[in-house]
VOFI-862408 format. One record per residue (C-alpha): x, y, z; residue in one letter. Coordinates in nm, 4 decimals, always signed. Layout:
BEGIN
xx yy zz res
X Y Z A
...
! end
This chain:
BEGIN
xx yy zz res
+22.0697 +1.5284 +15.3183 X
+21.9450 +1.3451 +15.6146 X
+21.9196 +1.6502 +15.8019 X
+21.7254 +1.8264 +15.5436 X
+21.4798 +1.5033 +15.5115 X
+21.4451 +1.5232 +15.9076 X
+21.3594 +1.8952 +15.8953 X
+21.0828 +1.8327 +15.6407 X
+20.9464 +1.5561 +15.8537 X
+20.9393 +1.7918 +16.1482 X
+20.7767 +2.0611 +15.9435 X
+20.4925 +1.8208 +15.8230 X
+20.4209 +1.6962 +16.1812 X
+20.3911 +2.0670 +16.3136 X
+20.1626 +2.1801 +16.0128 X
+19.9303 +1.8745 +16.0914 X
+19.8432 +2.0518 +16.4001 X
+19.6104 +2.3692 +16.4017 X
+19.7594 +2.6970 +16.4591 X
+19.5742 +2.9666 +16.6580 X
+19.6210 +3.3253 +16.7578 X
+19.9287 +3.3752 +16.9890 X
+20.0855 +3.6701 +17.1667 X
+19.8068 +3.9043 +17.2895 X
+19.5563 +3.7711 +17.0023 X
+19.8005 +3.8868 +16.7249 X
+19.8313 +3.6742 +16.4127 X
+20.1924 +3.5361 +16.3750 X
+20.3196 +3.6374 +16.0368 X
+20.6593 +3.5142 +15.8964 X
+20.8423 +3.6473 +15.5955 X
+21.1370 +3.5275 +15.3649 X
+21.3267 +3.8053 +15.2062 X
+21.4233 +4.1255 +15.3748 X
+21.2389 +4.3312 +15.1221 X
+20.9009 +4.1254 +15.2048 X
+20.9650 +4.1843 +15.5853 X
+20.9974 +4.5523 +15.5360 X
+20.6742 +4.5727 +15.3316 X
+20.4796 +4.3731 +15.5650 X
+20.6002 +4.5655 +15.8358 X
+20.4903 +4.8888 +15.6888 X
+20.1290 +4.7656 +15.6449 X
+20.0587 +4.5536 +15.9591 X
+20.2595 +4.7581 +16.2136 X
+20.1748 +4.6866 +16.5588 X
+19.8657 +4.4676 +16.4851 X
+20.0824 +4.1673 +16.3750 X
+20.3672 +3.9660 +16.5298 X
+20.6311 +3.9720 +16.2524 X
+20.9323 +3.7481 +16.2040 X
+21.1638 +3.7543 +15.9162 X
+21.3685 +3.4518 +15.8212 X
+21.6573 +3.6168 +15.6455 X
+21.8623 +3.9204 +15.7413 X
+22.0888 +4.1668 +15.5888 X
+22.3444 +4.0248 +15.3134 X
+22.1385 +3.6862 +15.3133 X
+22.1372 +3.5250 +14.9592 X
+21.7745 +3.3959 +14.9353 X
+21.8733 +3.1710 +14.6260 X
+22.1083 +2.9689 +14.8650 X
+21.9164 +3.0006 +15.1785 X
+21.8391 +2.6749 +15.3700 X
+21.5853 +2.6623 +15.6588 X
+21.7295 +2.5821 +16.0045 X
+21.5798 +2.4223 +16.2989 X
+21.4897 +2.7681 +16.4448 X
+21.3179 +2.8596 +16.0919 X
+21.1258 +2.5379 +16.1534 X
+20.9704 +2.6604 +16.4623 X
+20.8799 +3.0046 +16.3376 X
+20.7149 +2.8300 +16.0252 X
+20.5218 +2.6076 +16.2495 X
+20.3877 +2.8563 +16.4529 X
+20.2954 +3.1199 +16.1666 X
+19.9481 +3.1996 +16.0565 X
+20.0542 +3.3434 +15.7303 X
+20.3895 +3.3085 +15.5538 X
+20.4608 +3.5491 +15.2797 X
+20.7366 +3.4649 +15.0306 X
+20.8420 +3.6042 +14.6967 X
+20.7744 +3.2920 +14.4690 X
+20.8954 +3.2323 +14.1203 X
+21.1871 +2.9911 +14.2919 X
+21.3793 +3.2898 +14.4426 X
+21.3888 +3.1077 +14.7690 X
+21.5027 +2.7908 +14.5918 X
+21.5991 +2.5902 +14.8953 X
+21.2906 +2.6484 +15.0587 X
+21.0756 +2.5488 +14.7952 X
+21.0306 +2.1649 +14.9292 X
+20.9665 +2.3104 +15.2498 X
+20.6726 +2.5017 +15.1274 X
+20.5308 +2.2128 +14.9434 X
+20.4910 +2.0351 +15.2636 X
+20.2640 +2.3204 +15.4126 X
+19.9122 +2.4210 +15.4265 X
+19.8929 +2.6151 +15.1031 X
+19.6293 +2.8241 +15.2824 X
+19.8614 +3.0050 +15.5092 X
+20.1640 +3.0409 +15.2336 X
+20.1566 +3.3308 +15.0207 X
+20.3806 +3.4388 +14.7407 X
+20.3823 +3.7867 +14.6839 X
+20.4580 +3.7318 +14.2838 X
+20.1355 +3.5613 +14.2453 X
+19.9424 +3.8860 +14.2113 X
+20.1527 +4.0026 +13.9068 X
+20.0654 +3.9211 +13.5403 X
+20.2921 +3.6707 +13.4283 X
+20.2826 +3.8045 +13.0802 X
+20.4642 +4.1208 +13.2017 X
+20.7478 +3.9365 +13.3705 X
+21.0956 +3.9017 +13.1963 X
+21.1429 +3.5333 +13.1088 X
+21.4124 +3.3236 +13.2466 X
+21.5523 +2.9680 +13.1310 X
+21.7417 +2.9467 +13.4712 X
+21.4468 +2.9231 +13.7042 X
+21.2008 +2.6408 +13.7123 X
+20.9189 +2.9299 +13.7051 X
+21.0746 +3.0299 +13.3799 X
+21.0578 +3.4180 +13.5009 X
+21.3071 +3.6395 +13.6614 X
+21.2098 +3.6604 +14.0275 X
+21.3813 +3.9937 +14.1239 X
+21.0371 +4.1507 +14.0939 X
+21.1307 +4.3916 +14.4069 X
+21.3261 +4.6369 +14.1518 X
+20.9952 +4.7336 +13.9499 X
+20.8435 +4.9666 +14.1739 X
+20.5064 +4.9349 +14.0128 X
+20.5272 +4.5508 +14.0979 X
+20.5876 +4.6787 +14.4607 X
+20.2830 +4.8790 +14.4573 X
+20.0885 +4.5788 +14.3548 X
+20.2480 +4.3771 +14.6009 X
+20.1519 +4.6251 +14.8631 X
+19.7821 +4.6017 +14.7708 X
+19.8024 +4.2519 +14.7907 X
+19.9483 +4.2489 +15.1301 X
+19.6860 +4.4899 +15.2379 X
+19.4107 +4.2263 +15.1124 X
+19.5673 +3.9379 +15.2691 X
+19.5630 +4.1030 +15.5948 X
+19.2329 +4.2525 +15.5982 X
+19.0920 +3.9076 +15.5267 X
+19.2866 +3.7711 +15.7986 X
+19.2201 +4.0402 +16.0624 X
+18.9259 +4.2155 +15.9391 X
+18.8948 +4.4409 +16.2480 X
+19.2024 +4.6245 +16.1307 X
+19.0963 +4.6479 +15.7759 X
+19.0769 +5.0379 +15.7694 X
+19.4121 +5.0491 +15.9539 X
+19.5830 +4.8116 +15.6857 X
+19.4183 +5.0087 +15.3975 X
+19.5387 +5.3422 +15.5310 X
+19.8751 +5.2230 +15.5845 X
+19.8968 +5.0747 +15.2197 X
+19.7684 +5.3949 +15.0520 X
+20.0305 +5.5865 +15.2791 X
+20.3060 +5.3469 +15.1422 X
+20.2035 +5.3637 +14.8181 X
+20.2248 +5.7452 +14.8254 X
+20.5880 +5.7031 +14.9323 X
+20.6255 +5.4592 +14.6422 X
+20.5296 +5.7214 +14.4172 X
+20.7583 +5.9880 +14.5406 X
+21.0440 +5.7295 +14.5318 X
+20.9961 +5.6683 +14.1603 X
+20.9801 +6.0570 +14.0823 X
+21.3111 +6.1086 +14.2908 X
+21.4767 +5.8257 +14.1319 X
+21.3815 +5.9342 +13.7803 X
+21.5210 +6.2740 +13.8610 X
+21.8487 +6.1501 +13.9746 X
+21.8930 +5.9136 +13.6824 X
+21.8095 +6.1960 +13.4213 X
+22.1596 +6.3313 +13.5231 X
+22.3134 +6.0340 +13.3394 X
+22.3265 +6.0261 +12.9761 X
+22.1455 +5.7156 +12.8180 X
+22.4506 +5.5921 +12.6579 X
+22.6270 +5.5764 +12.9913 X
+22.3396 +5.3854 +13.1504 X
+22.5114 +5.0237 +13.1510 X
+22.5183 +4.8589 +13.4775 X
+22.7724 +4.5704 +13.5233 X
+22.7047 +4.3530 +13.8500 X
+22.7913 +4.0239 +14.0180 X
+22.4508 +3.8500 +13.8826 X
+22.1468 +3.9536 +13.7021 X
+21.9603 +4.0869 +13.9785 X
+21.8588 +4.4261 +13.8144 X
+21.6795 +4.3342 +13.4989 X
+21.3470 +4.4935 +13.6210 X
+21.5214 +4.7906 +13.7254 X
+21.7101 +4.8282 +13.3814 X
+21.3940 +4.7779 +13.2139 X
+21.1985 +5.0420 +13.4174 X
+21.4771 +5.3244 +13.4198 X
+21.6491 +5.2606 +13.0743 X
+21.9727 +5.0766 +13.1756 X
+22.1619 +4.8022 +12.9952 X
+22.2054 +4.5552 +13.2836 X
+22.4894 +4.2688 +13.2248 X
+22.5417 +4.0294 +13.5355 X
+22.8514 +3.8022 +13.5657 X
+22.6875 +3.4925 +13.7243 X
+22.3172 +3.5050 +13.5387 X
+22.0127 +3.5206 +13.7440 X
+22.1023 +3.2896 +14.0306 X
+22.4019 +3.3023 +14.2411 X
+22.3818 +2.9154 +14.2587 X
+22.5574 +2.9340 +13.9201 X
+22.9244 +3.0512 +13.9471 X
+23.0960 +3.2502 +13.6664 X
+23.3739 +3.0811 +13.4520 X
+23.6798 +3.2139 +13.3130 X
+23.5160 +3.2372 +12.9774 X
+23.2393 +3.4494 +13.1340 X
+23.4842 +3.6970 +13.3020 X
+23.6811 +3.7212 +12.9679 X
+23.3720 +3.7928 +12.7533 X
+23.2632 +4.0509 +13.0243 X
+23.5909 +4.2056 +13.0179 X
+23.5953 +4.2606 +12.6363 X
+23.2274 +4.4283 +12.6699 X
+23.3467 +4.6712 +12.9473 X
+23.6409 +4.7576 +12.7253 X
+23.4277 +4.7870 +12.4016 X
+23.1678 +5.0044 +12.5614 X
+23.3984 +5.2074 +12.7880 X
+23.2052 +5.1313 +13.1000 X
+23.3506 +5.3395 +13.3895 X
+23.2501 +5.1221 +13.6761 X
+23.1244 +4.7786 +13.7918 X
+22.9441 +4.6982 +14.1144 X
+22.9744 +4.4504 +14.3953 X
+22.6444 +4.3211 +14.5650 X
+22.6203 +4.2896 +14.9101 X
+22.4829 +3.9305 +14.8866 X
+22.7492 +3.8086 +14.6769 X
+23.1035 +3.7582 +14.7181 X
+23.3339 +4.0417 +14.6200 X
+23.5810 +3.8175 +14.4650 X
+23.3579 +3.7635 +14.1321 X
+23.3953 +4.1499 +14.0439 X
+23.7536 +4.1797 +14.1629 X
+23.8342 +3.8864 +13.9051 X
+23.6268 +4.0867 +13.6484 X
+23.8370 +4.4011 +13.7390 X
+24.1756 +4.2154 +13.7063 X
+24.0679 +4.0859 +13.3789 X
+23.9964 +4.4306 +13.2277 X
+24.3127 +4.5625 +13.3760 X
+24.5165 +4.2707 +13.2143 X
+24.4222 +4.3852 +12.8927 X
+24.5572 +4.7437 +12.9370 X
+24.2170 +4.9219 +13.0618 X
+24.0892 +5.0136 +13.3964 X
+23.7389 +5.0022 +13.5398 X
+23.6539 +5.0976 +13.8946 X
+23.4418 +4.9284 +14.1468 X
+23.1922 +5.1870 +14.1908 X
+23.0579 +5.0633 +14.5307 X
+22.8289 +4.7787 +14.6502 X
+22.4921 +4.7646 +14.5672 X
+22.1991 +4.5959 +14.7713 X
+22.0397 +4.3263 +14.5278 X
+21.8825 +4.0332 +14.7099 X
+21.8829 +4.1534 +15.0479 X
+21.8313 +4.5014 +15.2407 X
+22.0894 +4.6768 +15.4387 X
+22.1450 +4.6340 +15.8192 X
+21.8230 +4.6971 +16.0365 X
+21.8070 +5.0431 +16.1768 X
+21.9760 +5.1986 +15.8670 X
+21.8082 +5.3798 +15.5655 X
+21.9401 +5.0972 +15.3336 X
+21.7721 +4.8574 +15.5538 X
+21.4500 +4.9820 +15.4243 X
+21.3240 +4.9236 +15.0618 X
+21.2809 +5.2756 +15.0019 X
+21.6301 +5.3618 +15.1483 X
+21.7952 +5.0704 +14.9736 X
+21.6596 +5.2017 +14.6414 X
+21.7664 +5.5613 +14.6674 X
+22.1059 +5.4448 +14.8004 X
+22.1481 +5.2164 +14.4933 X
+22.0693 +5.4696 +14.2291 X
+22.2661 +5.7394 +14.3947 X
+22.5629 +5.4762 +14.3867 X
+22.5170 +5.3874 +14.0259 X
+22.4668 +5.7369 +13.9081 X
+22.7563 +5.9037 +14.0879 X
+22.9913 +5.5995 +13.9632 X
+22.8943 +5.6352 +13.5927 X
+22.8780 +5.9993 +13.5545 X
! end
């Protein structure tokens, strides 16, 4: 607690100073999650200095700012974050900052279209990146924000944004074709926590998470037993681990199903709250989404 307070004090002092362009005149951009880092990279390219706080496999629900993060945040001209209390432990940090430099990706979305949640202070499911249409809106928002901050590169950012939206459109078509191979009655997705509700809504999957929307809330014995009964009743073939959530939760679920005389396989590991390793296809938003869908469809066939 003392360490957290010290970090907040340091941040307050840092942000009382005026930040200027650094490193060859480029703006310093800091992002929180890997999905947002990838998005901003696609738009800003070589015209910004980009640093992401979170890496592969990092759970944003539980993430705490380190002293190194404080330095990055203090030197940032713009900070892009998800919002909707996804970055729960960072909320207090952002509240100490100059609000003109903190930009929530989710703020561009119509709240009436979001999935409600009683588990978050915002009352909305924050896993918005699993709706490609939302991500297209986020793309345009980043284009607008960077264009306003660096007007001399506006045409470049707009061109990059248009190109990326075209890729997102192609991705959506590809995923729809892949998912069409799976009968609707077999589209039941069971994972460690409810990160895939927007995905389910967009692609007609029934989504059931063991831990609920936030990984900060652990699943209990009753949760495991209830979900194991659901799996048996609905003849679910496979359940899935998530890269940012410990495997033991899904392994416990598999064991519970087996104890009742039934079998369910672990269909693979899905990327939910973080992308894969940098330099791999899964280390990009598009590659992650394609990998997830291929893994889900192959296991549930």
